[in-house]
C-alpha positions in Angstrom: -0.1 0.2 0.1 2.7 2.5 0.7 5.1 1.7 -2.1 2.5 0.3 -4.8 2.5 1.4 -8.3 0.0 0.9 -11.5 -1.6 -2.2 -11.6 -3.6 -4.1 -14.0 -7.4 -4.5 -13.9 -9.2 -7.1 -16.0 -12.7 -6.7 -17.0 -14.5 -10.2 -17.6 -17.8 -11.7 -17.8 -20.3 -13.2 -20.1 -21.1 -12.0 -23.6 -22.8 -8.7 -24.2 -23.4 -7.5 -20.6 -21.5 -4.2 -21.1 -17.9 -5.0 -20.7 -16.8 -2.7 -23.3 -19.1 0.0 -22.2 -17.4 -0.2 -18.9 -14.0 -0.3 -20.4 -14.6 3.0 -22.3 -16.0 4.7 -19.2 -12.5 4.1 -17.6 -10.1 5.0 -20.1 -8.1 8.1 -20.3 -7.6 8.6 -24.2 -10.6 8.4 -26.5 -8.7 7.1 -29.5 -8.3 3.5 -27.1 -11.9 3.3 -27.0 -13.4 -0.1 -27.7 -15.8 -1.3 -30.4 -19.5 -1.5 -29.0 -22.4 -2.9 -30.2 -25.6 -4.7 -29.4 -24.6 -7.5 -31.3 -23.0 -10.6 -28.9 -19.5 -11.1 -29.6 -18.3 -7.7 -30.8 -15.2 -7.9 -28.9 -12.9 -10.6 -30.3 -9.6 -10.1 -28.4 -8.4 -8.8 -25.5 -7.8 -5.1 -25.6 -5.6 -2.9 -23.3 -5.7 0.7 -22.3 -4.6 3.3 -19.9 -6.9 4.3 -17.3 -4.8 6.8 -15.6 -5.3 5.1 -12.1 -4.2 1.6 -13.2 -4.1 -0.3 -16.7 -7.3 -1.8 -17.8 -8.1 -4.9 -20.0 -11.2 -5.3 -21.9 -12.0 -8.9 -22.7 -14.1 -11.2 -25.0 -17.4 -12.9 -23.6 -16.2 -15.8 -21.5 -19.2 -18.1 -22.0 -19.3 -18.1 -25.8 -19.5 -21.7 -27.3 -17.7 -23.0 -30.6 -14.0 -23.1 -32.1 -13.4 -19.5 -32.3 -15.4 -18.6 -29.0 -13.1 -21.1 -27.0 -10.0 -19.3 -27.9 -11.3 -16.1 -26.9 -12.3 -17.7 -23.8 -8.8 -18.8 -23.2 -7.4 -15.3 -24.0 -9.9 -13.6 -21.7 -9.1 -16.2 -18.7 -5.0 -15.8 -19.4 -5.7 -12.2 -19.0 -7.7 -12.9 -15.4 -4.7 -15.0 -14.5 -2.3 -12.2 -14.8 -4.5 -9.5 -13.4 -4.0 -7.6 -10.1 -7.5 -7.4 -10.0 -10.6 -8.6 -11.9 -14.1 -6.8 -12.6 -16.5 -9.4 -13.0 -19.5 -7.8 -14.9 -23.1 -9.3 -15.2 -26.3 -8.3 -17.0 -29.1 -7.0 -14.1 -31.8 -7.2 -16.9 -30.7 -11.1 -17.8 -30.2 -12.6 -14.4 -27.2 -15.0 -13.5 -27.6 -17.8 -15.6 -25.7 -21.3 -14.8 -23.1 -21.1 -17.3 -22.3 -17.3 -15.9 -22.1 -19.1 -12.5 -19.2 -21.4 -13.9 -17.3 -18.0 -14.9 -17.7 -16.6 -11.4 -16.6 -19.8 -9.8 -13.6 -20.1 -12.0 -12.9 -16.5 -11.2 -13.1 -16.8 -7.5 -10.9 -19.9 -7.8 -7.9 -17.9 -8.9 -7.7 -16.2 -5.3 -7.2 -12.9 -6.8 -8.7 -9.4 -5.8 -12.3 -9.3 -7.6 -15.0 -6.8 -7.8 -18.7 -8.2 -8.8 -20.6 -5.3 -11.0 -24.3 -5.7 -11.9 -24.5 -3.7 -15.2 -27.5 -2.1 -17.0 -29.4 -1.2 -13.7 -31.2 1.5 -15.8 -33.1 -1.4 -17.2 -34.3 -3.0 -13.9 -35.1 0.3 -11.9 -38.4 -0.8 -10.4 -36.9 -4.4 -9.4 -33.2 -3.3 -8.7 -33.3 -4.6 -4.8 -35.0 -7.9 -5.8 -32.4 -8.5 -8.9 -29.4 -7.7 -6.7 -31.1 -10.3 -4.0 -31.2 -12.9 -6.5 -27.7 -12.2 -7.7 -26.5 -12.3 -4.4 -28.2 -15.9 -3.6 -26.8 -17.3 -7.0 -23.4 -16.3 -6.3 -23.3 -17.1 -2.9 -21.9 -13.5 -1.8 -23.3 -10.6 0.4 -25.7 -8.2 -1.4 -23.2 -5.4 -0.3 -20.4 -6.9 -2.3 -22.1 -6.6 -5.5 -22.2 -3.0 -7.0 -25.1 -1.9 -9.3 -23.9 0.2 -12.3 -25.0 1.7 -15.6 -22.1 1.6 -17.7 -23.6 3.6 -20.3 -24.3 6.6 -18.0 -21.7 6.2 -15.7 -23.8 5.7 -12.7 -21.9 4.5 -9.6 -18.7 4.0 -11.6 -16.8 5.8 -8.7 -18.2 2.8 -6.5 -16.4 0.7 -8.7 -13.1 2.6 -8.4 -13.4 2.7 -4.5 -14.0 -1.1 -4.4 -11.2 -1.8 -6.5 -8.8 0.4 -4.1 -10.6 -1.7 -1.0 -9.7 -5.3 -2.6 -6.3 -4.1 -4.0 -4.9 -1.7 -1.4 -1.4 -1.3 -3.4 -3.6 0.7 -6.1 -4.5 3.3 -3.3 -1.4 5.4 -4.1 -2.3 5.5 -7.7 -6.0 6.2 -7.1 -5.0 9.2 -4.9 -2.9 10.8 -7.8 -5.7 10.1 -10.2 -8.7 10.9 -8.4 -8.1 14.0 -5.6 -11.6 14.3 -5.2 -11.6 10.8 -3.5 -8.4 11.5 -1.4 -10.0 11.5 1.8 -12.1 8.4 1.2 -9.3 6.4 0.2 -7.3 7.7 3.2 -10.1 6.7 5.6 -10.3 3.2 3.8 -6.9 3.0 4.5 -7.3 4.0 8.4 -10.0 1.1 8.6 -7.9 -1.3 7.2 -5.3 -0.3 9.7 -7.5 -0.3 12.7 -8.7 -3.8 12.2 -5.2 -4.8 11.9 -4.5 -3.2 15.3 -7.3 -5.0 16.6 -5.9 -8.4 15.7 -2.5 -7.5 17.2 -4.0 -6.5 20.4 -6.0 -9.7 20.5 -2.6 -11.2 21.2 -2.0 -12.4 24.9 0.5 -10.3 26.6 1.3 -9.4 30.3 0.7 -5.6 29.4 -0.8 -4.3 26.2 2.1 -3.9 23.9 2.0 -0.8 21.4 5.3 -1.6 19.7 3.5 -3.8 16.9 1.0 -0.9 16.5 3.6 1.6 15.7 4.8 -0.4 12.9 1.1 -0.5 11.5 0.8 3.1 12.2 4.0 3.8 10.3 2.8 2.1 7.1 -0.6 3.8 7.3 1.1 7.3 7.7 3.3 6.4 4.6 0.2 5.2 2.9 -1.8 8.4 3.3 1.0 10.4 2.6 1.4 8.9 -0.9 -2.4 9.4 -1.3 -1.9 13.0 -0.9 1.3 12.8 -3.1 3.8 13.4 -0.2 7.2 11.6 -0.1 8.2 10.9 3.4 10.7 8.4 4.8 9.5 5.8 7.3 11.7 7.5 9.9 9.8 10.6 9.5 6.5 8.8 9.8 7.7 7.3 13.0 9.0 10.6 14.3 5.5 11.9 13.9 3.8 8.9 15.6 6.4 9.4 18.5 5.7 13.2 18.7 2.0 12.8 19.0 2.5 10.5 21.9 -0.2 8.1 21.0 1.5 4.8 22.3 1.7 6.3 26.0 -1.8 7.4 25.5 -2.9 3.9 24.6 -1.3 2.8 27.9 -2.6 5.4 30.0 -6.1 4.7 28.8 -5.7 1.0 29.4 -4.6 1.4 32.7 -7.7 3.9 33.5 -10.2 2.1 32.1 -9.1 -1.4 33.4 -9.8 0.1 37.1 -13.6 0.5 36.4 -14.0 -3.1 36.4 -16.6 -5.1 34.5 -14.9 -4.8 30.9 -13.3 -7.7 29.2 -9.5 -7.3 28.8 -9.8 -8.1 25.2 -12.3 -5.7 24.8 -10.2 -2.8 26.2 -7.1 -4.0 24.2 -9.3 -3.9 20.8 -10.9 -0.6 21.6 -7.9 0.9 22.7 -5.7 -0.1 19.6 -8.2 0.6 17.1 -9.3 4.1 18.4 -5.5 5.0 18.8 -4.8 4.2 15.2 -7.9 5.7 14.0 -6.8 9.0 15.8 -3.3 8.6 14.4 -5.1 8.6 11.0 -7.1 11.5 11.5 -4.1 13.6 12.5 -2.2 12.3 9.2 -5.0 13.4 6.9 -5.0 16.8 8.6 -1.5 17.0 8.1 -1.0 16.2 4.5 -4.3 18.0 3.4 -4.0 21.2 5.1 -0.7 21.4 7.2 -2.6 21.3 10.1 -0.9 19.9 13.3 -3.7 19.1 15.9 -2.6 19.5 19.4 -2.2 16.5 22.1 -5.3 17.6 23.9 -7.6 17.2 20.9 -5.6 13.8 20.2 -6.5 12.6 23.5 -9.9 14.0 23.4 -10.9 12.0 19.9 -9.1 8.9 21.3 -11.0 8.7 24.4 -14.3 9.3 23.0 -13.7 6.9 20.3 -12.4 4.2 22.7 -15.8 4.7 24.7 -17.7 4.6 21.6 -16.2 1.3 20.4 -16.4 -0.4 23.7 -20.3 0.2 23.7 -20.4 -1.1 19.9 -18.5 -4.1 20.7 -20.0 -4.9 24.1 -22.9 -7.0 22.0 -20.3 -9.5 21.2 -20.2 -10.8 24.9 -17.7 -11.1 27.5 -16.1 -14.1 26.2 -13.6 -13.2 23.4 -15.2 -14.1 20.1 -13.1 -14.9 17.0 -10.6 -12.4 15.2 -12.7 -12.2 12.1 -15.9 -11.3 14.1 -14.3 -8.8 15.9 -13.0 -7.0 12.6 -16.1 -7.4 10.8 -17.7 -5.6 13.9 -15.3 -2.9 13.9 -15.0 -2.5 10.1 -19.1 -2.0 10.4 -18.6 0.8 13.1 -16.0 2.7 11.6 -17.6 2.7 8.1 -20.6 4.3 9.6 -18.6 6.8 11.3 -18.5 10.4 9.4 -15.0 11.4 9.4 -15.6 14.7 8.0 -17.5 15.5 11.0 -14.6 14.8 13.1 -12.3 16.3 11.0 -14.2 19.6 10.3 -12.5 22.9 11.3 -15.2 23.8 13.7 -14.4 20.7 15.7 -10.8 21.6 16.1 -9.5 24.1 19.0 -8.1 27.3 17.5 -4.6 26.7 18.5 -4.6 23.5 16.4 -2.6 25.1 13.5 1.2 25.4 12.8 3.6 22.8 11.5 3.5 23.0 7.8 3.1 19.8 5.8 6.3 17.7 4.7 8.4 18.6 1.7 
């Protein structure tokens, strides 16, 4: 995530589902446009172009039959096997047929990052919820893993781009360069990912909560956010920022204070504090790279303490007995995704003295 460069994204799916139309929405140069036609099989070979954010590849239908179609299908699957991320496209108006399920299963077995897109939603406006429900049931996926789009109009195209960033974190830096309007969202996605990782670290049984591994995660998070905002800083500079903010010491203090209250399981305290301190570090990094604001330690303490209390309340419903790591991370991710960082980071929530140190050069 911190050092990644441009990657290759392959669009794959059955014949005539709108793959080329989606391809044309993403490419940077109009001369690279793929031919689009209502006739099935218009795309006969893989077509690669620069999407600015990544290299995008259009492929022939992966479900056609016949000698020529078999070669085209093999070509499409070869592209999928070499891809860094796969956008799997289906037709909302046609539903997902048995032959198309086989394509999805083959793609899932590649164990590569993937994004599932349900195209042509403009044709099923009234029945969209039902269409998504059926598609998720057929594919064996949660409904929120399926993105409904209209490639023709570009509706929900930004959701596809953001999902690519979610499933392939190394693309985040490229996305930040190419889509400055999404930088805060990309940075927030990075914070959520790091906070859930911090929660897993905090679950390791230790005599005293240890924030040294968390500092490593937070260093990489800071480097990643720096790249999103197109600032080049060294790992040493990132560690210096973290040490200056004193969040590791704050985490130990919070653990000591809250543990004296009683009734809060140790695992819950560790997870809530590790996650809240990591999120606070991410807030500080966003403000630093976005506007040159260095928020005060008093404000950082306030944010961390409030987040810790909110997280404890949110995670309490998991029970006193420690649940599995995946369950905790899912609950934590859900909480952070609902949180509105813009409200916390808005200038009116910052003390007047929270200005000063300029952004890194």
